N, CA, C and O atoms as a GROMACS GRO file, in nm:
protein
  264
    1MET      N    1   2.736   1.353  14.534
    1MET     CA    2   2.873   1.322  14.566
    1MET      C    3   2.952   1.451  14.574
    1MET      O    4   2.950   1.531  14.480
    2ARG      N    5   3.020   1.471  14.681
    2ARG     CA    6   3.100   1.591  14.700
    2ARG      C    7   3.247   1.555  14.685
    2ARG      O    8   3.295   1.458  14.743
    3THR      N    9   3.316   1.634  14.607
    3THR     CA   10   3.456   1.608  14.581
    3THR      C   11   3.540   1.711  14.656
    3THR      O   12   3.517   1.831  14.646
    4LYS      N   13   3.636   1.663  14.731
    4LYS     CA   14   3.728   1.752  14.802
    4LYS      C   15   3.866   1.732  14.743
    4LYS      O   16   3.915   1.619  14.733
    5ILE      N   17   3.927   1.840  14.705
    5ILE     CA   18   4.060   1.832  14.647
    5ILE      C   19   4.161   1.834  14.760
    5ILE      O   20   4.173   1.933  14.833
    6ASN      N   21   4.233   1.725  14.776
    6ASN     CA   22   4.336   1.718  14.879
    6ASN      C   23   4.451   1.638  14.820
    6ASN      O   24   4.448   1.515  14.817
    7THR      N   25   4.550   1.709  14.772
    7THR     CA   26   4.661   1.642  14.706
    7THR      C   27   4.792   1.672  14.777
    7THR      O   28   4.799   1.758  14.865
    8THR      N   29   4.892   1.599  14.739
    8THR     CA   30   5.025   1.623  14.793
    8THR      C   31   5.074   1.761  14.753
    8THR      O   32   5.145   1.827  14.829
    9LEU      N   33   5.035   1.805  14.634
    9LEU     CA   34   5.075   1.937  14.586
    9LEU      C   35   5.029   2.045  14.684
    9LEU      O   36   5.104   2.138  14.713
   10THR      N   37   4.906   2.034  14.734
   10THR     CA   38   4.854   2.134  14.827
   10THR      C   39   4.938   2.140  14.953
   10THR      O   40   4.976   2.249  14.997
   11SER      N   41   4.969   2.026  15.012
   11SER     CA   42   5.049   2.027  15.134
   11SER      C   43   5.191   2.076  15.105
   11SER      O   44   5.252   2.141  15.190
   12THR      N   45   5.242   2.047  14.988
   12THR     CA   46   5.375   2.094  14.950
   12THR      C   47   5.377   2.246  14.940
   12THR      O   48   5.475   2.310  14.978
   13ILE      N   49   5.270   2.303  14.888
   13ILE     CA   50   5.263   2.448  14.875
   13ILE      C   51   5.267   2.514  15.012
   13ILE      O   52   5.337   2.613  15.031
   14TYR      N   53   5.193   2.459  15.108
   14TYR     CA   54   5.194   2.515  15.243
   14TYR      C   55   5.333   2.504  15.305
   14TYR      O   56   5.380   2.596  15.373
   15GLU      N   57   5.399   2.392  15.283
   15GLU     CA   58   5.536   2.374  15.335
   15GLU      C   59   5.631   2.475  15.271
   15GLU      O   60   5.718   2.530  15.338
   16ARG      N   61   5.615   2.498  15.142
   16ARG     CA   62   5.703   2.594  15.073
   16ARG      C   63   5.678   2.736  15.122
   16ARG      O   64   5.772   2.815  15.134
   17ILE      N   65   5.552   2.769  15.149
   17ILE     CA   66   5.523   2.902  15.202
   17ILE      C   67   5.591   2.920  15.337
   17ILE      O   68   5.645   3.027  15.366
   18GLU      N   69   5.589   2.817  15.420
   18GLU     CA   70   5.653   2.825  15.551
   18GLU      C   71   5.805   2.836  15.540
   18GLU      O   72   5.869   2.895  15.627
   19SER      N   73   5.864   2.780  15.435
   19SER     CA   74   6.010   2.779  15.423
   19SER      C   75   6.066   2.904  15.354
   19SER      O   76   6.187   2.927  15.357
   20ILE      N   77   5.980   2.983  15.292
   20ILE     CA   78   6.026   3.102  15.221
   20ILE      C   79   6.069   3.208  15.322
   20ILE      O   80   6.008   3.223  15.427
   21GLY      N   81   6.172   3.280  15.289
   21GLY     CA   82   6.224   3.383  15.378
   21GLY      C   83   6.147   3.513  15.369
   21GLY      O   84   6.198   3.613  15.319
   22ILE      N   85   6.023   3.511  15.417
   22ILE     CA   86   5.941   3.633  15.419
   22ILE      C   87   5.892   3.655  15.561
   22ILE      O   88   5.905   3.568  15.647
   23SER      N   89   5.838   3.773  15.585
   23SER     CA   90   5.791   3.805  15.720
   23SER      C   91   5.668   3.721  15.755
   23SER      O   92   5.601   3.666  15.668
   24ARG      N   93   5.640   3.712  15.883
   24ARG     CA   94   5.527   3.634  15.931
   24ARG      C   95   5.394   3.687  15.875
   24ARG      O   96   5.305   3.610  15.841
   25GLY      N   97   5.384   3.819  15.866
   25GLY     CA   98   5.262   3.880  15.812
   25GLY      C   99   5.240   3.843  15.665
   25GLY      O  100   5.129   3.812  15.624
   26GLU      N  101   5.349   3.848  15.587
   26GLU     CA  102   5.338   3.811  15.446
   26GLU      C  103   5.307   3.662  15.431
   26GLU      O  104   5.231   3.623  15.342
   27ARG      N  105   5.365   3.582  15.517
   27ARG     CA  106   5.339   3.438  15.515
   27ARG      C  107   5.192   3.410  15.548
   27ARG      O  108   5.128   3.326  15.485
   28ASP      N  109   5.139   3.481  15.648
   28ASP     CA  110   4.998   3.464  15.685
   28ASP      C  111   4.906   3.509  15.571
   28ASP      O  112   4.804   3.447  15.544
   29ALA      N  113   4.944   3.619  15.504
   29ALA     CA  114   4.864   3.668  15.392
   29ALA      C  115   4.865   3.567  15.277
   29ALA      O  116   4.762   3.544  15.213
   30ALA      N  117   4.980   3.507  15.250
   30ALA     CA  118   4.990   3.408  15.142
   30ALA      C  119   4.907   3.284  15.175
   30ALA      O  120   4.839   3.229  15.089
   31THR      N  121   4.913   3.242  15.301
   31THR     CA  122   4.836   3.125  15.342
   31THR      C  123   4.686   3.155  15.335
   31THR      O  124   4.608   3.070  15.292
   32ALA      N  125   4.646   3.275  15.376
   32ALA     CA  126   4.504   3.313  15.370
   32ALA      C  127   4.456   3.319  15.225
   32ALA      O  128   4.345   3.276  15.194
   33ALA      N  129   4.541   3.372  15.135
   33ALA     CA  130   4.504   3.377  14.994
   33ALA      C  131   4.490   3.237  14.936
   33ALA      O  132   4.399   3.211  14.857
   34LEU      N  133   4.577   3.147  14.975
   34LEU     CA  134   4.570   3.009  14.927
   34LEU      C  135   4.443   2.941  14.978
   34LEU      O  136   4.375   2.871  14.903
   35LEU      N  137   4.410   2.962  15.104
   35LEU     CA  138   4.287   2.905  15.160
   35LEU      C  139   4.164   2.962  15.089
   35LEU      O  140   4.069   2.889  15.060
   36GLY      N  141   4.166   3.092  15.061
   36GLY     CA  142   4.056   3.153  14.988
   36GLY      C  143   4.040   3.093  14.850
   36GLY      O  144   3.928   3.067  14.805
   37GLY      N  145   4.151   3.071  14.782
   37GLY     CA  146   4.147   3.008  14.650
   37GLY      C  147   4.091   2.867  14.656
   37GLY      O  148   4.016   2.826  14.568
   38GLU      N  149   4.129   2.792  14.760
   38GLU     CA  150   4.076   2.656  14.774
   38GLU      C  151   3.925   2.658  14.798
   38GLU      O  152   3.853   2.574  14.746
   39LYS      N  153   3.877   2.755  14.877
   39LYS     CA  154   3.733   2.765  14.902
   39LYS      C  155   3.658   2.800  14.774
   39LYS      O  156   3.552   2.745  14.746
   40ILE      N  157   3.715   2.892  14.695
   40ILE     CA  158   3.653   2.928  14.568
   40ILE      C  159   3.648   2.807  14.475
   40ILE      O  160   3.547   2.785  14.408
   41ALA      N  161   3.755   2.730  14.471
   41ALA     CA  162   3.758   2.609  14.387
   41ALA      C  163   3.652   2.509  14.432
   41ALA      O  164   3.586   2.447  14.349
   42GLU      N  165   3.635   2.492  14.563
   42GLU     CA  166   3.533   2.400  14.614
   42GLU      C  167   3.394   2.448  14.577
   42GLU      O  168   3.308   2.366  14.543
   43ILE      N  169   3.369   2.579  14.583
   43ILE     CA  170   3.239   2.633  14.545
   43ILE      C  171   3.212   2.609  14.397
   43ILE      O  172   3.102   2.570  14.359
   44ILE      N  173   3.313   2.632  14.314
   44ILE     CA  174   3.297   2.610  14.170
   44ILE      C  175   3.267   2.464  14.142
   44ILE      O  176   3.181   2.433  14.059
   45LEU      N  177   3.338   2.372  14.209
   45LEU     CA  178   3.312   2.230  14.189
   45LEU      C  179   3.172   2.192  14.236
   45LEU      O  180   3.106   2.109  14.173
   46SER      N  181   3.125   2.251  14.345
   46SER     CA  182   2.990   2.223  14.394
   46SER      C  183   2.884   2.270  14.295
   46SER      O  184   2.788   2.199  14.268
   47VAL      N  185   2.903   2.390  14.241
   47VAL     CA  186   2.809   2.443  14.142
   47VAL      C  187   2.810   2.356  14.016
   47VAL      O  188   2.704   2.326  13.960
   48ALA      N  189   2.927   2.315  13.973
   48ALA     CA  190   2.938   2.228  13.856
   48ALA      C  191   2.867   2.096  13.879
   48ALA      O  192   2.802   2.042  13.789
   49HIS      N  193   2.878   2.043  14.001
   49HIS     CA  194   2.812   1.917  14.034
   49HIS      C  195   2.660   1.934  14.028
   49HIS      O  196   2.590   1.848  13.973
   50VAL      N  197   2.609   2.042  14.084
   50VAL     CA  198   2.464   2.067  14.082
   50VAL      C  199   2.416   2.085  13.938
   50VAL      O  200   2.312   2.032  13.900
   51LEU      N  201   2.490   2.160  13.859
   51LEU     CA  202   2.453   2.178  13.718
   51LEU      C  203   2.451   2.045  13.644
   51LEU      O  204   2.363   2.019  13.562
   52ARG      N  205   2.549   1.961  13.673
   52ARG     CA  206   2.551   1.830  13.609
   52ARG      C  207   2.429   1.748  13.647
   52ARG      O  208   2.371   1.679  13.564
   53LEU      N  209   2.390   1.755  13.775
   53LEU     CA  210   2.270   1.685  13.818
   53LEU      C  211   2.145   1.739  13.749
   53LEU      O  212   2.059   1.662  13.708
   54LEU      N  213   2.137   1.870  13.737
   54LEU     CA  214   2.020   1.930  13.672
   54LEU      C  215   2.010   1.890  13.525
   54LEU      O  216   1.900   1.877  13.472
   55VAL      N  217   2.122   1.871  13.460
   55VAL     CA  218   2.122   1.830  13.320
   55VAL      C  219   2.092   1.681  13.308
   55VAL      O  220   2.025   1.638  13.214
   56THR      N  221   2.141   1.601  13.402
   56THR     CA  222   2.129   1.456  13.394
   56THR      C  223   1.991   1.407  13.437
   56THR      O  224   1.937   1.316  13.375
   57ILE      N  225   1.934   1.465  13.540
   57ILE     CA  226   1.808   1.415  13.597
   57ILE      C  227   1.693   1.413  13.496
   57ILE      O  228   1.621   1.313  13.491
   58PRO      N  229   1.673   1.517  13.414
   58PRO     CA  230   1.562   1.508  13.317
   58PRO      C  231   1.578   1.392  13.220
   58PRO      O  232   1.478   1.340  13.170
   59ASN      N  233   1.699   1.350  13.192
   59ASN     CA  234   1.721   1.238  13.101
   59ASN      C  235   1.690   1.104  13.165
   59ASN      O  236   1.679   1.004  13.095
   60LEU      N  237   1.674   1.099  13.297
   60LEU     CA  238   1.644   0.974  13.364
   60LEU      C  239   1.494   0.942  13.365
   60LEU      O  240   1.455   0.828  13.387
   61ARG      N  241   1.412   1.042  13.340
   61ARG     CA  242   1.267   1.018  13.339
   61ARG      C  243   1.230   0.934  13.218
   61ARG      O  244   1.284   0.954  13.109
   62PRO      N  245   1.138   0.841  13.236
   62PRO     CA  246   1.097   0.760  13.122
   62PRO      C  247   1.021   0.845  13.020
   62PRO      O  248   0.939   0.930  13.057
   63ALA      N  249   1.048   0.823  12.896
   63ALA     CA  250   0.978   0.895  12.789
   63ALA      C  251   0.865   0.807  12.737
   63ALA      O  252   0.887   0.691  12.701
   64PHE      N  253   0.747   0.862  12.734
   64PHE     CA  254   0.631   0.788  12.684
   64PHE      C  255   0.602   0.834  12.542
   64PHE      O  256   0.550   0.944  12.519
   65ALA      N  257   0.636   0.749  12.447
   65ALA     CA  258   0.611   0.782  12.307
   65ALA      C  259   0.474   0.729  12.268
   65ALA      O  260   0.443   0.612  12.292
   66HIS      N  261   0.392   0.813  12.209
   66HIS     CA  262   0.257   0.771  12.168
   66HIS      C  263   0.250   0.760  12.020
   66HIS      O  264   0.145   0.726  11.966
   0.00000   0.00000   0.00000
């Protein structure tokens, strides 16, 4: 299961960046930094998901007690 973070807060941040009185170059840099942060967050969530699967899967195997 892949989780994508898409909230109202994210869209609000982009709107606020567009409304701030800064130059176009600074606005583009801020937007690029925000996108980079979102990509890093998605990678971290993906790694966490894989780690969770690796921890959970061994517990699903039947244990044969002799």
